[in-house]
C-alpha positions in Angstrom: -8.1 -74.7 41.0 -6.4 -71.5 42.3 -4.0 -69.5 40.0 -2.3 -66.4 41.5 -0.4 -64.1 39.2 1.6 -61.0 40.3 -0.3 -60.6 43.6 0.6 -57.4 45.4 -0.9 -56.0 48.5 0.0 -52.6 49.7 -1.3 -51.1 52.9 -1.5 -47.5 54.1 1.9 -45.8 54.2 3.2 -47.7 51.2 3.9 -50.9 53.2 3.9 -53.8 50.8 2.6 -57.0 52.5 2.9 -59.0 49.3 4.8 -58.2 46.1 4.6 -60.1 42.8 3.4 -63.4 44.2 2.8 -66.2 41.7 1.3 -69.4 43.1 -0.8 -72.3 41.7 -2.8 -74.7 43.9 -4.2 -77.7 42.2 -7.3 -79.7 43.2 -6.6 -82.0 46.1 -3.4 -80.2 47.1 -2.5 -79.9 50.8 -0.3 -76.8 50.8 1.5 -75.4 53.9 2.1 -71.7 53.8 5.1 -70.8 56.0 7.1 -67.8 56.9 8.2 -65.6 59.8 6.0 -62.9 61.2 5.2 -60.3 58.5 5.9 -62.7 55.7 2.5 -62.1 54.1 0.6 -65.3 55.0 -2.5 -63.5 56.4 -2.5 -61.0 53.5 -2.6 -63.8 51.0 -5.6 -65.4 52.8 -7.4 -62.1 52.9 -6.8 -61.6 49.2 -8.1 -65.1 48.4 -11.3 -64.3 50.3 -11.8 -60.9 48.9 -11.3 -59.2 52.3 -8.5 -56.9 51.1 -7.7 -54.9 48.0 -4.9 -56.2 45.8 -3.2 -55.8 42.5 -2.5 -58.7 40.1 -5.0 -61.5 39.5 -6.4 -64.5 41.4 -8.5 -67.1 39.6 -10.6 -69.5 41.6 -12.2 -72.4 39.6 -12.2 -70.3 36.5 -13.7 -67.3 38.3 -11.7 -64.1 38.9 -11.6 -63.0 42.5 -13.5 -59.7 42.1 -16.4 -58.3 44.0 -19.2 -59.5 41.6 -17.9 -63.1 41.8 -17.4 -63.3 45.6 -20.8 -64.8 46.5 -20.2 -67.7 44.1 -16.6 -68.1 45.2 -17.4 -68.1 48.9 -19.8 -71.0 48.4 -16.8 -73.1 47.6 -14.2 -71.6 49.8 -14.1 -72.2 53.6 -12.0 -70.1 55.9 -11.1 -71.3 59.5 -9.8 -68.1 61.1 -7.2 -68.0 63.9 -9.6 -66.8 66.6 -12.5 -69.1 66.8 -14.4 -66.7 69.0 -14.6 -64.3 66.0 -16.0 -67.1 63.8 -18.6 -68.7 66.2 -21.5 -66.2 66.7 -24.5 -68.4 67.6 -25.2 -69.5 71.2 -24.8 -73.3 70.6 -22.5 -75.4 68.4 -25.4 -76.9 66.4 -26.9 -73.5 65.8 -23.7 -72.3 64.3 -23.4 -75.3 62.1 -26.8 -75.1 60.6 -27.0 -71.4 60.2 -25.3 -71.2 56.8 -27.1 -74.1 55.1 -30.5 -73.1 56.4 -30.0 -69.6 55.1 -29.0 -71.1 51.7 -32.3 -73.0 51.6 -31.6 -76.3 53.2 -34.4 -77.5 55.6 -33.6 -77.4 59.3 -34.1 -81.2 59.7 -31.8 -81.9 56.8 -29.2 -79.5 58.1 -29.3 -81.0 61.6 -28.9 -84.5 60.1 -25.8 -83.4 58.1 -24.4 -81.6 61.2 -24.7 -84.8 63.2 -22.8 -86.7 60.5 -20.0 -84.2 60.5 -19.8 -84.1 64.3 -19.5 -87.9 64.3 -16.8 -87.7 61.6 -14.8 -85.3 63.7 -15.5 -87.4 66.9 -17.1 -84.4 68.7 -20.8 -85.5 68.8 -20.8 -84.5 72.5 -20.5 -80.9 71.5 -23.8 -80.7 69.6 -25.9 -78.9 72.2 -23.0 -77.2 74.0 -22.8 -73.5 74.4 -19.9 -71.9 72.5 -18.9 -69.8 75.5 -18.7 -72.9 77.7 -16.3 -75.1 75.7 -12.5 -75.2 75.7 -10.3 -73.6 73.1 -9.6 -76.9 71.4 -13.3 -77.9 71.4 -14.1 -74.5 69.9 -11.5 -74.9 67.1 -13.0 -78.3 66.3 -16.5 -76.8 66.3 -15.3 -74.0 64.0 -13.9 -76.6 61.5 -17.3 -78.5 61.7 -19.1 -75.3 60.9 -17.0 -74.7 57.8 -17.5 -78.4 56.6 -21.2 -77.8 56.7 -20.9 -75.6 53.6 -19.1 -78.4 51.7 -16.3 -76.2 50.4 -13.9 -77.4 47.7 -11.1 -75.4 49.3 -10.4 -74.7 53.0 -8.0 -72.1 54.4 -6.7 -72.7 57.9 -5.1 -69.8 59.6 -2.8 -71.0 62.5 -5.3 -73.8 63.4 -3.3 -75.1 66.4 -2.3 -71.8 68.0 -2.8 -71.6 71.8 -3.9 -75.3 72.0 -2.5 -77.8 74.5 -0.8 -80.9 73.1 -3.9 -83.1 73.3 -6.2 -80.6 71.5 -3.4 -79.8 69.0 -3.2 -83.5 68.0 -7.0 -83.8 67.8 -7.1 -80.8 65.4 -4.2 -82.2 63.3 -5.9 -85.6 63.0 -9.2 -83.9 61.9 -7.4 -81.8 59.3 -5.8 -84.9 57.8 -9.2 -86.6 57.5 -10.8 -83.7 55.6 -11.3 -84.5 51.9 -10.8 -81.1 50.3 -8.0 -78.9 48.9 -6.3 -77.4 52.0 -4.1 -74.4 52.5 -2.6 -74.1 56.0 -0.8 -71.1 57.2 1.1 -71.7 60.4 4.3 -71.1 62.4 3.9 -74.7 63.7 6.2 -76.4 61.2 5.5 -79.8 62.8 1.8 -79.3 62.0 2.7 -78.5 58.4 5.0 -81.5 58.2 2.1 -83.7 59.5 -0.7 -82.4 57.3 0.8 -81.0 54.0 2.4 -82.6 50.9 3.6 -79.3 49.5 5.0 -76.1 51.1 5.3 -72.5 50.0 7.9 -70.4 51.8 7.2 -66.6 52.1 9.6 -63.9 53.2 8.9 -60.2 53.3 6.0 -60.6 50.9 7.7 -62.7 48.3 7.6 -66.4 47.5 11.1 -67.8 48.2 10.4 -71.4 47.2 7.5 -73.8 46.5 8.1 -77.5 46.6 7.6 -80.9 48.2 7.4 -80.9 51.9 10.6 -82.7 52.6 12.6 -80.5 50.2 11.8 -77.4 52.2 11.1 -78.5 55.8 14.4 -80.6 55.9 16.5 -77.8 54.5 18.1 -76.3 57.6 20.0 -73.5 55.8 16.9 -72.4 53.7 14.7 -72.2 56.8 17.3 -70.3 58.9 17.9 -67.9 56.1 14.2 -67.0 56.2 13.8 -66.8 60.0 12.6 -70.3 60.7 13.9 -73.5 62.3 13.7 -77.2 61.5 10.5 -78.9 62.8 11.1 -80.6 66.2 10.0 -83.9 64.7 13.0 -83.7 62.3 15.6 -82.5 64.9 14.4 -85.0 67.4 14.3 -82.5 70.2 
């Protein structure tokens, strides 16, 4: 589904955020993208979505990630960004959810019906008519996920989906992610989240892929994690 070859991202001043990254994500994968600050996780997401210039190649469902193909790619690629306030721009949750489908030609009635189904699936039907600026951070994160699901993407990118959430809202978001039927790539410092939601893990350090493998092979390897500025998930250490 996604085939990345030699991905290199260089910012002003010659700073390389990614260098020679090769990575393949198959349909149905749930991949955790981990690494210390500055490892290159956000740059990889920005490359996938065409938001930053890069060298190398990225193929998405047989389409090369280049400017002319981005409208088609973005129909099948959802991106839940870290700051929900930057994603939600309509006054009400329901208005945000139906905005994309209606602008792609779906009738308003049909879009509202689909929105109600997704809200029920995520167990947040009570948010339908709520104003975005009057809901909590956890509720806003769930609403942002619901908005992305409205576009029926084949692949969803999650950038730090549980950051700044209290334990209850964190668990709500984790449960929602686990129920979503799509290929998922989750970038996070929260290794317990990654352990709960992902079957595979890609470890980045200073812009390079260190290791890609099964969840337990990486997240239970204390030496590997510590060598790359990370610690074992709390669920494994028992702390």
